[in-house]
C-alpha positions as CSV (number, residue, x, y, z in Angstrom):
1,M,22.6,156.9,20.5
2,A,20.2,154.8,19.2
3,E,21.1,156.2,15.5
4,T,24.4,155.8,16.2
5,N,23.9,152.4,16.9
6,Q,21.8,151.9,13.8
7,D,24.7,153.8,11.8
8,A,27.5,151.2,12.8
9,A,25.2,148.3,12.2
10,A,24.4,149.8,9.2
11,T,28.2,150.5,8.0
12,R,28.9,147.3,9.6
13,G,26.6,145.0,7.3
14,C,27.9,147.5,4.2
15,F,31.7,147.1,5.0
16,E,31.0,143.0,5.2
17,A,29.4,142.8,1.6
18,M,32.3,145.4,0.3
19,F,34.3,142.6,1.9
20,D,33.0,139.6,0.5
21,T,32.6,141.3,-3.2
22,I,36.4,142.1,-3.3
23,A,38.1,139.6,-1.9
24,A,36.0,137.4,-4.5
25,A,37.1,140.0,-6.9
26,M,40.4,138.9,-5.7
27,K,40.4,135.9,-6.5
28,V,39.2,136.4,-10.3
29,A,42.3,138.5,-10.0
30,A,45.2,136.0,-9.3
31,E,43.4,133.6,-11.9
32,R,43.5,136.1,-14.8
33,T,47.0,137.4,-13.5
34,D,45.9,141.3,-13.1
35,Y,45.5,143.1,-9.9
36,S,43.0,146.0,-11.4
37,I,40.2,143.4,-11.7
38,A,40.4,143.7,-8.0
39,S,41.2,147.1,-7.7
40,N,38.9,148.7,-9.5
41,E,36.5,147.1,-6.8
42,A,38.2,148.8,-4.5
43,V,37.4,152.0,-5.7
44,R,34.0,151.1,-6.8
45,F,33.3,150.9,-3.1
46,G,34.9,154.3,-2.7
47,L,38.3,153.3,-1.1
48,T,40.6,156.1,-2.0
49,E,44.3,155.4,-3.0
50,T,46.6,156.0,0.0
51,E,50.1,155.3,1.4
52,P,51.3,150.8,0.9
53,I,51.4,149.1,4.3
54,K,54.8,148.0,2.0
55,P,56.5,149.0,-0.9
56,I,56.1,148.6,-3.6
57,G,52.6,149.0,-5.5
58,T,49.4,150.7,-4.6
59,A,47.2,150.5,-1.7
60,W,42.9,152.0,-1.0
61,Q,41.7,152.8,2.1
62,K,38.4,153.5,3.3
63,M,36.8,154.5,6.6
64,E,34.0,155.2,8.6
65,N,32.1,155.0,11.7
66,G,35.2,152.9,13.7
67,F,35.2,150.3,10.5
68,T,38.5,150.3,8.3
69,L,38.4,148.4,5.3
70,W,42.1,148.4,2.9
71,F,43.5,146.6,-0.1
72,Q,47.1,146.7,-0.7
73,W,48.8,145.5,-4.2
74,R,52.6,145.2,-4.4
75,Y,55.2,143.3,-6.1
76,Y,58.4,142.1,-6.6
77,D,61.0,141.0,-9.1
78,Q,61.9,137.2,-8.1
79,S,64.6,136.5,-10.8
80,K,68.4,135.9,-9.7
81,A,70.9,136.0,-11.7
82,F,71.1,133.7,-15.1
83,S,67.6,133.2,-13.5
84,I,65.3,134.8,-15.3
85,Q,61.7,134.5,-13.5
86,K,57.8,136.7,-14.2
87,D,56.8,139.4,-11.1
88,M,55.6,138.0,-7.7
89,N,52.3,139.7,-7.1
90,I,51.1,140.0,-3.7
91,L,46.9,141.2,-3.1
92,N,46.6,141.8,0.5
93,Y,42.9,142.9,1.9
94,G,41.9,143.6,5.2
95,A,39.4,145.1,7.2
96,A,39.3,146.0,11.1
97,A,36.1,146.2,13.4
98,L,34.4,143.3,11.6
99,Q,33.4,141.1,14.3
100,G,37.5,141.3,15.0
101,A,39.7,141.4,11.3
102,R,39.2,139.9,9.1
103,R,41.9,139.2,6.2
104,V,42.5,137.8,2.7
105,E,45.7,137.4,0.1
106,C,46.5,136.1,-3.0
107,S,49.5,136.1,-5.2
108,F,50.2,135.0,-8.9
């Protein structure tokens, strides 16, 4: 039982560090309008590609010892008739079971 608690505590600490690093990468990605900056960090930490929660985009996820990290990039066309606009890019990132749920969102 103590080993399980130690494993959970180690996973919590590791996932919290990953969360903070990927959240910071999301802010840089939004500033540079390049989602791959954040997605590369997610992949570096072992998040694997999965089905996106919302369509048109890509999602990554990692589950371990009851903890879950997920990251999603999605986009949509903002253009209307006679008004060409750039695509809206949205980066969503969250964690479950890390002292409750945490979530970050950036858009560009």
